[in-house]
C-alpha positions as CSV (number, residue, x, y, z in Angstrom):
1,M,91.9,-45.7,180.8
2,L,89.1,-47.6,178.6
3,R,90.4,-49.6,175.3
4,T,88.6,-50.6,172.5
5,S,88.9,-54.0,171.3
6,P,90.7,-54.4,167.7
7,V,86.9,-55.6,166.9
8,A,84.8,-53.2,167.9
9,A,87.2,-50.8,166.6
10,R,86.4,-52.6,163.1
11,S,82.8,-52.3,163.8
12,Y,82.7,-48.7,164.5
13,F,84.8,-48.2,161.4
14,A,82.6,-49.7,159.2
15,A,79.5,-48.5,160.7
16,A,81.0,-45.1,160.1
17,I,81.8,-45.7,156.5
18,V,77.9,-46.7,155.9
19,V,76.7,-43.4,157.5
20,I,79.0,-41.4,155.3
21,A,78.2,-43.7,152.3
22,L,74.5,-42.9,153.0
23,V,74.6,-39.2,153.4
24,A,76.8,-38.7,150.2
25,S,73.8,-41.0,148.5
26,T,71.4,-38.8,149.5
27,S,73.2,-35.8,148.6
28,A,73.8,-37.0,145.2
29,S,70.2,-38.0,145.1
30,A,69.2,-34.7,145.8
31,Q,71.7,-32.6,143.5
32,Q,70.2,-35.4,140.5
33,T,66.4,-34.3,141.7
34,M,67.0,-30.4,141.8
35,A,69.1,-30.7,138.4
36,K,66.3,-32.1,136.9
37,W,64.0,-29.3,138.1
38,E,66.5,-26.7,136.9
39,A,66.3,-27.7,133.7
40,F,62.5,-27.9,133.4
41,D,59.9,-25.6,131.4
42,F,57.6,-24.6,134.1
43,A,56.4,-22.0,131.9
44,G,55.1,-24.7,129.0
45,K,55.2,-28.1,130.5
46,S,52.7,-29.4,133.3
47,I,53.7,-31.0,136.3
48,Q,51.9,-33.9,137.3
49,P,51.2,-34.8,140.8
50,A,52.8,-38.2,140.4
51,D,56.0,-36.3,139.0
52,L,56.7,-35.1,142.7
53,T,56.4,-38.3,144.6
54,G,59.2,-38.8,146.5
55,V,60.4,-35.5,146.7
56,S,61.4,-34.0,149.7
57,L,59.5,-30.8,151.5
58,E,63.1,-29.2,151.3
59,N,63.5,-29.3,147.4
60,L,59.8,-29.0,146.9
61,K,60.4,-25.5,148.6
62,L,63.2,-24.7,146.3
63,I,61.5,-26.0,143.0
64,R,58.5,-23.6,143.8
65,G,61.5,-21.2,143.9
66,I,62.9,-21.6,140.6
67,V,59.3,-21.1,139.2
68,F,59.5,-17.4,140.7
69,G,63.4,-17.1,140.3
70,R,62.9,-17.8,136.3
71,H,61.2,-14.5,136.4
72,G,63.6,-13.0,139.0
73,R,61.6,-12.5,142.0
74,I,63.4,-11.8,145.6
75,F,62.8,-14.1,148.2
76,K,62.8,-13.4,152.1
77,D,62.8,-17.3,152.6
78,F,66.8,-17.7,153.8
79,E,67.2,-21.2,151.9
80,I,65.2,-20.1,148.8
81,K,66.9,-16.9,148.7
82,S,70.6,-18.9,149.1
83,Y,69.7,-21.6,146.4
84,L,68.7,-19.0,143.8
85,T,71.7,-16.5,144.3
86,G,73.9,-19.5,143.6
87,Q,72.5,-20.2,140.1
88,S,74.3,-18.7,137.3
89,W,70.5,-18.0,135.6
90,Y,69.0,-16.1,138.4
91,K,68.8,-12.4,137.7
92,P,66.9,-10.8,141.0
93,K,64.6,-8.4,139.5
94,P,63.2,-6.1,142.5
95,E,60.1,-5.4,139.9
96,F,58.6,-8.7,139.5
97,K,55.0,-8.9,139.5
98,N,52.8,-12.5,139.8
99,S,51.1,-11.3,136.8
100,Q,54.6,-12.4,134.9
101,L,53.2,-15.9,136.0
102,N,51.7,-17.6,132.8
103,H,48.5,-19.9,133.4
104,T,50.9,-23.0,133.0
105,E,53.2,-21.9,135.7
106,R,50.2,-20.8,138.1
107,D,49.0,-24.5,137.4
108,N,52.2,-26.1,138.4
109,L,52.7,-23.9,141.5
110,D,49.6,-25.2,142.7
111,V,50.9,-28.9,142.2
112,I,53.8,-28.0,143.9
113,R,52.0,-26.3,146.9
114,D,49.7,-28.8,147.2
115,A,52.5,-31.4,147.2
116,E,54.3,-29.1,150.2
117,A,50.8,-29.0,152.1
118,R,50.3,-33.0,152.3
119,K,54.1,-33.2,153.6
120,H,53.5,-30.8,156.6
121,T,53.0,-32.3,159.6
122,S,50.6,-29.3,160.9
123,V,48.9,-26.9,158.8
124,E,50.9,-23.8,157.8
125,P,49.5,-20.4,156.1
126,G,49.9,-21.2,152.2
127,D,48.0,-24.8,152.9
128,M,44.1,-23.8,153.4
129,R,43.4,-24.7,149.5
130,F,44.5,-27.9,150.1
131,Y,42.0,-28.1,153.0
132,R,39.0,-27.0,150.9
133,T,37.8,-30.7,150.9
134,R,39.3,-31.7,154.1
135,L,38.4,-31.3,157.9
136,L,40.9,-29.9,159.9
137,T,42.1,-32.2,163.1
138,P,42.8,-31.0,166.2
139,R,46.3,-32.8,165.7
140,K,46.8,-30.7,162.0
141,L,46.5,-27.7,163.7
142,G,49.8,-27.6,165.3
143,Q,51.5,-24.4,167.0
144,H,51.4,-20.9,165.5
145,T,52.5,-17.2,166.2
146,G,49.1,-14.9,166.5
147,G,49.9,-13.4,163.1
148,E,50.2,-16.9,161.5
149,W,46.6,-17.4,163.1
150,T,45.4,-14.6,161.8
151,V,46.6,-15.7,157.9
152,L,45.3,-19.0,158.3
153,A,41.8,-17.9,159.0
154,A,41.8,-15.3,156.5
155,E,43.0,-17.8,154.0
156,V,40.1,-19.7,154.2
157,E,38.1,-16.9,152.7
158,A,40.9,-15.1,150.6
159,I,40.6,-18.4,148.7
160,H,37.2,-16.8,147.4
161,G,38.2,-13.3,147.1
162,K,37.6,-11.7,150.3
163,R,39.6,-8.2,150.7
164,F,40.9,-7.1,154.2
165,D,40.7,-3.5,153.9
166,D,40.6,-3.2,157.7
167,I,44.1,-4.8,158.2
168,A,46.7,-3.3,155.6
169,W,49.4,-5.9,156.1
170,L,46.9,-8.6,155.9
171,Q,45.5,-7.3,152.6
172,A,49.1,-7.1,150.9
173,Y,50.0,-10.3,152.3
174,F,47.5,-12.1,149.8
175,D,47.9,-9.3,147.4
176,D,51.2,-11.1,146.9
177,R,50.2,-14.5,146.8
178,Y,50.0,-15.7,142.9
179,W,46.6,-17.3,143.4
180,Y,44.6,-14.5,145.1
181,K,41.9,-12.9,142.9
182,P,40.1,-10.3,145.1
183,V,36.6,-9.6,144.4
184,D,34.4,-6.5,144.4
185,K,31.6,-8.3,146.5
186,Y,32.5,-11.3,148.7
187,D,30.0,-13.8,149.4
188,P,30.6,-15.8,152.4
189,R,28.1,-18.3,151.3
190,Q,30.5,-19.3,149.0
191,L,32.4,-21.1,151.4
192,T,31.7,-24.9,151.8
193,E,30.3,-26.4,155.0
194,I,33.9,-28.1,155.2
195,E,35.5,-24.8,154.8
196,R,33.2,-22.8,157.4
197,K,34.0,-25.8,159.9
198,N,37.7,-25.4,159.6
199,L,37.7,-21.6,160.1
200,N,35.4,-22.1,163.2
201,T,38.3,-24.7,164.2
202,I,41.0,-22.2,163.8
203,V,39.3,-19.3,165.1
204,A,38.1,-21.4,168.3
205,A,41.9,-22.6,168.6
206,H,43.2,-19.2,168.4
207,K,40.8,-17.9,170.9
208,K,41.8,-20.6,173.4
209,L,45.6,-19.8,173.0
210,R,44.9,-16.3,173.4
211,R,42.5,-16.5,176.7
212,V,40.2,-14.2,175.4
213,A,36.3,-14.8,175.7
214,L,35.1,-13.0,172.8
215,S,36.1,-12.5,169.1
216,P,34.7,-10.2,166.5
217,G,31.3,-12.1,165.1
218,D,30.4,-13.3,168.7
219,M,27.8,-10.4,169.4
220,E,24.9,-12.2,168.5
221,L,25.1,-14.2,171.9
222,F,24.9,-10.8,173.7
223,E,21.9,-9.1,171.9
224,N,20.2,-9.5,175.4
225,K,22.7,-10.2,177.8
226,L,25.5,-7.6,179.4
227,L,29.1,-7.7,179.0
228,S,31.6,-7.5,181.5
229,E,35.0,-5.8,181.5
230,R,36.9,-9.4,182.3
231,M,35.4,-10.6,178.7
232,L,37.2,-7.4,177.0
233,Q,40.3,-8.5,178.1
234,G,42.9,-9.6,175.9
235,L,41.4,-7.8,172.8
236,S,43.2,-5.3,170.6
237,L,41.9,-2.1,170.0
238,H,41.2,-3.1,166.4
239,E,38.8,-6.3,167.8
240,L,37.4,-3.7,170.4
241,R,36.4,-1.4,167.7
242,L,34.8,-4.1,165.5
243,L,32.8,-5.6,168.6
244,R,31.2,-2.2,169.3
245,N,30.3,-1.6,165.7
246,E,29.2,-5.0,165.5
247,I,26.0,-4.5,167.8
248,Y,24.9,-1.5,165.5
249,A,25.8,-3.6,162.3
250,R,23.4,-6.1,163.4
251,H,20.8,-3.4,163.7
252,G,21.5,-2.8,160.1
253,R,23.6,0.5,160.6
254,I,25.3,1.8,156.9
255,F,28.9,2.6,158.0
256,R,30.3,5.9,156.2
257,T,33.9,4.5,157.2
258,G,34.8,2.5,153.8
259,W,36.7,-0.5,155.6
260,L,34.0,-1.0,158.0
261,Q,31.4,-1.2,155.6
262,Q,33.3,-3.8,153.6
263,Y,34.0,-5.8,156.8
264,F,30.2,-6.3,157.9
265,G,28.9,-6.3,154.1
266,N,31.2,-9.4,154.0
267,Q,29.2,-11.1,156.9
268,P,26.2,-13.6,156.0
269,W,24.0,-11.8,158.7
270,Y,24.5,-8.3,157.7
271,E,21.4,-6.3,156.3
272,P,22.0,-2.7,155.9
273,S,18.8,-0.3,156.5
274,E,18.7,2.7,155.1
275,E,16.0,3.7,157.9
276,F,18.5,2.6,160.9
277,R,19.3,5.4,163.5
278,D,21.9,4.8,166.0
279,E,19.3,6.1,168.9
280,Q,17.6,2.9,168.2
281,V,20.0,1.2,170.1
282,S,19.0,0.4,173.5
283,G,18.9,-1.8,176.6
284,S,21.8,-4.4,177.0
285,D,23.2,-3.3,173.4
286,K,23.4,0.4,174.5
287,L,25.1,-0.6,177.7
288,N,27.4,-3.1,175.8
289,V,28.7,-0.3,173.6
290,E,29.0,2.1,176.4
291,L,31.1,-0.5,178.2
292,I,33.3,-1.5,175.1
293,V,34.0,2.4,174.6
294,A,35.2,3.0,178.2
295,Y,37.6,-0.1,178.1
296,E,38.7,1.3,174.5
297,T,39.4,4.5,176.1
298,K,41.0,2.9,179.1
299,L,43.8,0.8,176.8
300,H,44.2,4.2,174.7
301,N,45.3,6.3,177.9
302,Q,47.0,2.9,179.1
303,I,49.7,3.5,176.2
304,G,50.6,6.6,177.4
305,T,50.7,5.8,181.1
306,K,52.1,1.8,181.6
307,V,55.3,0.2,180.3
308,I,54.6,-2.3,177.7
309,P,56.3,-5.6,178.4
310,A,58.2,-7.2,175.7
311,S,56.6,-10.2,176.4
312,L,53.0,-8.5,175.3
313,L,54.4,-8.6,171.6
314,S,55.9,-12.1,171.3
315,G,54.3,-13.9,168.2
316,L,53.2,-10.7,166.4
317,F,54.2,-9.6,163.1
318,V,56.3,-6.9,162.1
319,E,53.1,-5.1,160.8
320,D,51.3,-5.7,163.9
321,V,53.5,-4.2,166.2
322,R,54.1,-1.1,163.9
323,Q,50.5,-0.1,164.2
324,M,51.0,0.0,167.9
325,R,53.7,2.3,167.5
326,D,51.8,4.4,165.1
327,E,49.1,4.6,167.7
328,I,51.1,6.1,170.2
329,Y,52.0,8.9,167.4
330,A,48.4,9.4,166.5
331,R,47.3,10.0,169.7
332,H,49.5,13.2,169.5
333,G,48.3,14.1,166.1
334,K,51.1,12.8,163.9
335,V,50.3,13.0,160.1
336,F,51.3,9.9,158.5
337,K,52.8,10.0,154.7
338,E,51.4,6.3,154.5
339,P,48.2,6.8,152.9
340,W,46.4,3.7,154.2
341,T,47.7,4.3,158.0
342,Q,46.8,7.9,157.9
343,K,43.1,6.8,156.7
344,Y,43.0,4.7,159.2
345,F,43.5,6.9,162.4
346,A,41.6,9.5,160.7
347,S,38.6,7.5,160.9
348,F,38.5,7.4,164.8
349,D,36.8,10.2,166.6
350,W,39.8,10.8,169.1
351,Y,42.7,11.5,166.4
352,K,43.3,15.4,165.7
353,P,46.0,15.6,163.3
354,D,48.7,18.1,164.2
355,P,51.3,19.4,161.2
356,K,53.6,20.5,164.0
357,F,53.7,17.5,165.8
358,S,57.2,16.7,167.6
359,E,58.3,13.9,169.5
360,S,59.1,16.1,172.0
361,S,55.6,15.9,173.1
362,L,55.8,12.4,173.9
363,S,55.9,11.2,177.5
364,E,59.0,9.6,178.9
365,I,56.9,6.3,179.6
366,E,55.6,6.4,175.4
367,K,59.2,7.0,174.5
368,R,60.3,4.0,176.3
369,N,57.1,2.0,174.8
370,I,58.2,3.1,171.4
371,A,61.9,1.9,172.2
372,T,60.4,-1.5,173.0
373,I,58.4,-2.0,169.9
374,T,61.3,-0.6,167.6
375,A,63.7,-3.0,169.3
376,Y,61.2,-6.1,168.6
377,E,60.7,-4.8,165.0
378,K,64.1,-5.4,164.3
379,K,63.8,-9.3,165.0
380,A,60.4,-9.9,164.4
381,V,59.1,-11.9,161.6
382,T,57.5,-10.3,158.5
383,A,54.0,-11.5,157.7
384,D,55.1,-11.7,154.0
385,S,57.7,-14.5,154.9
386,T,55.8,-17.1,156.4
387,I,55.0,-18.8,152.9
388,E,56.3,-16.7,150.1
389,G,54.3,-17.3,146.9
């Protein structure tokens, strides 16, 4: 049996006392910091960046929570929610709206969010306003889920008011940001050179991670070149539809489907033409459209004929997988109560609404796929919980 010498025992004891004292000191310091900000008048006084020097990332998040918490906002974030619930002054209000924040509160939130972004070891959703004048480096990109990559890329343009009516959850995500101000006509030329480079960096990193050869916006490279089915692998049905319509859009087609017209109307290269007719698309463009349509049909059919592995859903937001689940139902004509969902599927030629739809019409594979997706939904992260506020 090993024995500890009296000298060593005293050394261990002394070290333990030092550690306990440091932890207690740190805890006391954190409590003093939060006590200061709990008493701060965010609606009437302005925070200066220097005021947040030395404040930890954890406390910055809680301070952000206080600004919203004074109005009763209910958070999904566990740390903020737990902190606010423990405050006697906090009165949760489900009806909270960002419009309740005044100009001073919004400015203070900007200062807090800027301080948070500076402390993040890698860029996170909500940080792209901090990178309006700073180039993203590969080291700063970090690791993200597929949904987070989507948010990061979209955020660059959302800062300038772009709407995302083609992706309901993404539009809802930005509608919930205190700083977001949608515009009727987004102009991509508003992006600075640094913002364009950052956007390209994010899109390229996401594409590499997914191991896909194409993404919407790339069809310029194939105006006189044929696609192959291999190039389409890994793309979602939504992305395939955008690629197919991009071929027409580059010829000036004006779209009857609202969200498609909005999407292409926001592209710097888009020049709508009243004279354009679909029959004008020929050669490699026509063949590429036919290939994409055939691949889309193949994927549609696979939803009902092949089992979806759980690994395919990894990293997706609840909103992403919910759309996959709804697509299975839509293939059988289900009429959806949610207006956006119904409008989205109604824009597909293959969708035939059936008021008499019953789940008994689903195949066993479809039922199994729905069960897999539903199980994932229960544990998946919602887009709204990435960086709230």
